[in-house]
Every structure is written in structure tokens, then in C-alpha cells.
N, CA, C and O of each residue as an XYZ file, in Angstrom:
316
protein
N      -5.620     15.400    -25.754
C      -4.190     15.037    -24.663
C      -5.361     14.231    -23.723
O      -6.565     14.403    -23.533
N      -4.345     13.258    -23.240
C      -4.420     11.883    -22.089
C      -4.584     12.787    -20.664
O      -3.712     13.536    -20.225
N      -6.316     12.464    -19.854
C      -5.906     12.209    -18.060
C      -5.545     10.791    -17.633
O      -6.215      9.854    -17.199
N      -4.615     10.911    -17.831
C      -4.101      9.783    -17.121
C      -2.838     10.089    -16.625
O      -2.147     10.730    -17.416
N      -2.120      9.717    -15.117
C      -1.287     10.208    -14.205
C       0.264     10.000    -14.434
O       0.280      8.773    -14.535
N       1.599     10.409    -14.585
C       2.150     10.273    -15.732
C       2.907      9.111    -14.870
O       3.262      8.091    -15.461
N       3.223      9.307    -13.080
C       3.299      8.260    -12.646
C       3.037      7.324    -11.845
O       3.972      6.638    -11.433
N       1.415      7.003    -11.333
C       1.064      6.141    -11.292
C       0.195      5.586    -12.290
O       0.269      4.359    -12.345
N      -0.581      6.101    -13.070
C      -1.405      6.007    -14.182
C      -2.478      5.709    -13.824
O      -2.634      4.492    -13.925
N      -3.637      6.403    -13.304
C      -4.460      6.779    -12.395
C      -5.403      6.875    -14.103
O      -4.585      6.935    -15.021
N      -6.352      6.887    -14.419
C      -7.163      7.095    -15.210
C      -8.240      7.418    -14.709
O      -8.454      7.356    -13.498
N      -9.348      7.938    -15.848
C     -11.165      7.688    -15.511
C     -11.712      7.078    -14.909
O     -11.109      6.011    -15.019
N     -12.801      6.858    -14.026
C     -13.430      5.712    -13.930
C     -14.901      5.707    -14.535
O     -15.794      6.553    -14.579
N     -14.764      4.288    -15.020
C     -16.055      4.254    -15.573
C     -17.627      3.939    -14.977
O     -17.464      3.526    -13.829
N     -18.707      3.963    -15.220
C     -20.021      3.167    -14.614
C     -21.202      3.625    -14.385
O     -21.307      4.843    -14.525
N     -22.215      3.005    -14.051
C     -23.476      3.881    -14.266
C     -23.939      3.952    -13.134
O     -23.202      3.536    -12.240
N     -25.427      4.541    -12.702
C     -26.174      5.777    -12.361
C     -26.687      4.944    -12.393
O     -26.729      4.412    -13.502
N     -27.200      4.459    -11.594
C     -28.814      3.667    -11.249
C     -29.953      4.155    -10.899
O     -30.336      3.640     -9.849
N     -30.799      5.071    -11.398
C     -31.999      5.758    -10.367
C     -32.715      4.215    -10.466
O     -32.479      3.143    -11.024
N     -34.061      4.982     -9.279
C     -34.867      4.257     -8.412
C     -35.951      3.482     -8.988
O     -36.675      2.754     -8.308
N     -36.077      3.659    -10.405
C     -36.927      3.170    -11.612
C     -35.677      2.278    -12.230
O     -36.288      1.756    -13.163
N     -34.549      1.842    -12.311
C     -33.598      1.132    -12.506
C     -33.610      0.972    -13.618
O     -34.174     -0.027    -14.064
N     -32.919      2.011    -14.572
C     -32.740      3.155    -15.309
C     -30.734      3.525    -15.071
O     -30.155      3.927    -14.062
N     -30.281      3.247    -16.167
C     -29.079      2.570    -16.402
C     -28.136      4.453    -17.535
O     -28.418      4.999    -18.602
N     -27.381      4.642    -16.770
C     -26.985      5.935    -17.197
C     -25.671      5.950    -17.246
O     -25.381      5.148    -16.359
N     -24.243      6.504    -17.899
C     -23.518      6.311    -17.947
C     -22.329      6.883    -17.837
O     -21.951      7.634    -18.736
N     -21.823      6.726    -17.131
C     -21.160      8.351    -15.956
C     -19.584      8.073    -16.025
O     -19.120      6.997    -16.401
N     -18.861      9.105    -15.643
C     -17.169      9.003    -15.460
C     -16.957     10.106    -14.715
O     -17.467     11.226    -14.675
N     -15.747      9.326    -13.896
C     -15.566     10.072    -12.502
C     -13.964     10.206    -13.096
O     -13.223      9.223    -13.084
N     -13.440     11.758    -13.701
C     -12.890     12.158    -14.388
C     -11.355     12.217    -12.968
O     -11.187     13.061    -12.088
N     -10.647     11.172    -13.241
C      -9.152     11.565    -12.188
C      -9.037     13.279    -11.678
O     -10.086     13.921    -11.628
N      -8.081     13.765    -11.414
C      -7.978     15.642    -10.194
C      -6.064     15.795    -10.533
O      -5.231     15.875     -9.630
N      -5.704     15.804    -12.198
C      -5.113     15.581    -12.734
C      -3.979     17.374    -12.147
O      -4.572     18.390    -11.786
N      -3.080     17.324    -12.184
C      -2.022     18.398    -11.823
C      -1.022     18.907    -12.746
O      -0.077     18.119    -12.772
N      -0.825     20.000    -13.591
C       0.773     19.614    -13.956
C       1.435     20.455    -13.236
O       1.012     21.559    -12.894
N       3.008     19.773    -12.835
C       3.631     20.312    -11.567
C       5.157     19.699    -12.091
O       5.229     18.542    -12.504
N       5.696     20.098    -12.064
C       7.200     20.461    -12.150
C       8.416     19.836    -10.794
O       8.378     19.667     -9.575
N       9.135     19.708    -11.600
C       9.176     18.415     -9.857
C      11.002     18.003     -9.999
O      11.552     17.059    -10.566
N      11.575     19.174     -9.210
C      12.856     18.338     -9.776
C      13.796     17.443     -8.529
O      13.737     17.569     -7.306
N      14.503     16.682     -9.212
C      14.467     15.273     -8.845
C      16.239     16.160     -8.609
O      16.710     17.159     -9.152
N      16.834     15.146     -7.489
C      18.433     15.871     -6.853
C      19.171     15.394     -7.256
O      20.240     15.952     -7.506
N      18.790     13.390     -7.652
C      19.876     12.586     -7.952
C      20.378     12.830    -10.038
O      21.475     12.797    -10.596
N      19.553     12.959    -10.355
C      19.828     13.690    -11.658
C      19.839     15.248    -11.796
O      19.685     15.713    -12.925
N      19.977     15.929    -10.936
C      19.991     17.695    -11.529
C      19.501     18.632    -12.533
O      19.899     19.729    -12.924
N      18.322     17.724    -12.896
C      16.477     17.703    -13.702
C      15.625     18.162    -12.716
O      15.568     17.997    -11.498
N      14.907     18.842    -13.619
C      13.429     19.763    -13.467
C      12.750     19.050    -14.285
O      13.166     19.302    -15.415
N      11.416     17.826    -14.335
C      10.577     17.607    -15.199
C       9.310     18.131    -14.921
O       8.857     18.742    -13.952
N       8.808     17.733    -16.055
C       7.241     18.764    -16.122
C       7.011     16.936    -16.004
O       7.745     15.960    -16.153
N       5.425     17.185    -15.620
C       4.085     15.443    -15.052
C       3.520     16.611    -14.913
O       3.744     17.788    -14.633
N       2.066     15.282    -15.441
C       1.298     16.024    -15.534
C       1.014     14.796    -14.483
O       1.008     13.615    -14.831
N       0.770     15.272    -13.090
C       0.670     14.180    -11.769
C      -1.028     13.705    -10.723
O      -0.922     14.134     -9.574
N      -1.774     13.300    -10.859
C      -2.219     13.080     -9.414
C      -2.695     13.626     -8.178
O      -1.932     14.521     -7.816
N      -3.688     13.444     -7.351
C      -3.082     15.308     -6.080
C      -2.421     13.817     -5.143
O      -1.490     13.965     -4.352
N      -3.142     12.279     -5.422
C      -2.449     11.129     -4.790
C      -0.873     10.775     -4.802
O      -0.118     10.282     -3.964
N      -0.681     11.328     -6.352
C       1.068     11.161     -6.419
C       2.062     11.607     -6.236
O       3.176     11.119     -6.045
N       1.352     13.464     -6.333
C       1.867     14.756     -5.686
C       2.193     13.746     -4.177
O       3.115     13.070     -3.720
N       0.951     14.110     -3.841
C       1.485     13.672     -1.785
C       2.210     12.553     -1.593
O       2.568     12.373     -0.429
N       2.790     11.107     -3.021
C       3.447     10.483     -1.993
C       4.767     11.250     -2.995
O       5.141     10.418     -3.822
N       4.936     11.538     -3.024
C       5.910     12.065     -4.112
C       6.305     13.015     -2.437
O       7.145     12.458     -1.730
N       5.678     14.407     -1.884
C       6.038     15.112     -0.594
C       6.483     14.142      0.529
O       7.635     14.157      0.964
N       5.270     13.073      1.103
C       6.205     12.453      1.825
C       6.876     11.363      1.576
O       6.734     10.583      2.518
N       7.914     10.704      0.289
C       9.308     10.077      0.656
C      10.310     11.001     -0.211
O      11.449     10.544     -0.118
N      10.241     12.363     -1.171
C      10.978     13.001     -0.630
C      11.095     13.351     -2.181
O      10.926     14.532     -2.486
N      11.430     12.220     -3.414
C      12.108     12.866     -3.828
C      11.148     12.098     -5.428
O      10.083     11.526     -5.192
N      11.607     12.169     -6.794
C      11.203     11.752     -7.531
C      12.540      9.855     -7.941
O      12.588      8.694     -8.346
N      12.874     10.394     -7.682
C      13.799      9.034     -7.671
C      13.315      7.956     -7.373
O      12.977      6.984     -8.050
N      13.283      8.335     -5.524
C      12.936      7.002     -4.350
C      11.334      6.556     -4.016
O      10.863      5.570     -3.450
N      10.745      7.711     -4.616
C       9.018      7.790     -5.193
C       9.847      6.001     -6.624
O       9.699      4.782     -6.534
N      10.406      6.645     -7.389
C      10.144      4.816     -8.852
C      10.950      4.288     -8.294
O      10.463      3.158     -8.242
N      12.281      4.203     -7.584
C      12.920      3.381     -6.714
C      12.026      2.010     -5.424
O      12.330      0.921     -4.937
N      10.637      3.144     -5.365
C       9.793      2.363     -4.251
C       8.722      1.985     -4.555
O       7.921      1.457     -3.784
N       8.465      2.320     -6.359
C       7.330      1.735     -7.048
C       7.417      0.842     -8.129
O       6.502      0.270     -8.721
N       9.100      0.774     -8.385
C       8.495      0.639     -9.487
C       8.634     -1.016     -9.784
O       9.543     -1.119    -10.608
N       8.148     -2.253     -9.478
C       7.535     -3.415     -9.131
C       6.467     -2.844    -10.122
O       6.360     -2.851    -11.349
N       5.479     -2.182     -8.753
C       4.302     -1.885     -9.116
C       4.176     -1.026    -10.960
O       3.574     -1.624    -11.851
N       4.691      0.061    -11.164
C       5.017      0.709    -12.055
C       5.055     -0.442    -13.242
O       3.972     -0.780    -13.720
N       5.958     -0.897    -13.604
C       6.772     -1.127    -14.569
C       5.882     -3.021    -14.668
O       6.327     -3.823    -15.489
N       5.135     -3.270    -14.083
C       5.060     -4.885    -13.791
C       3.716     -5.575    -14.436
O       3.055     -6.532    -14.033
N       3.471     -4.264    -16.226
C       2.634     -5.585    -17.460
C       3.478     -4.935    -18.242
O       3.572     -5.234    -19.432
């Protein structure tokens, strides 16, 4: 089960925790993912997605899934 947001592509952050004695220990920050059912009024379908909390807030602000995809299509599919 991958821990990646389906819409934004957010993944975990990896870095070092550095002590006062300059010892380095690898740490991970996981993404805050939630499974959410999203209704798209344009297609009339309900889709089950794993979304980060930031993506959920963006969907609430923009209004619908298809509007979100139209607005962010360049950023999401640039790779």
C-alpha cells in the first residue's frame, strides 16, 4: 500500500535528525492521508481516492474534482 496522495502526488519526506553531538539519524515524515469518496457532478460518478489533507481542503475550496483537475492539470501532468 503506497503512501502517496492520488491527486497531488505528495510523498513522505526523508531527512536527518542531527543531535547536538552532530550524530545523524534518518527520519521520515509521513503524509497525512485519508481515504475519501469524491463525487464528480460532471461525470456523475463517485470515486474512492487516497487524499492528503491539503488536497481535501483544495477540493472543498474549488468545488469539484473536474474543476480541480482542470486548474492543476499542468502541475500534475508535467512529468
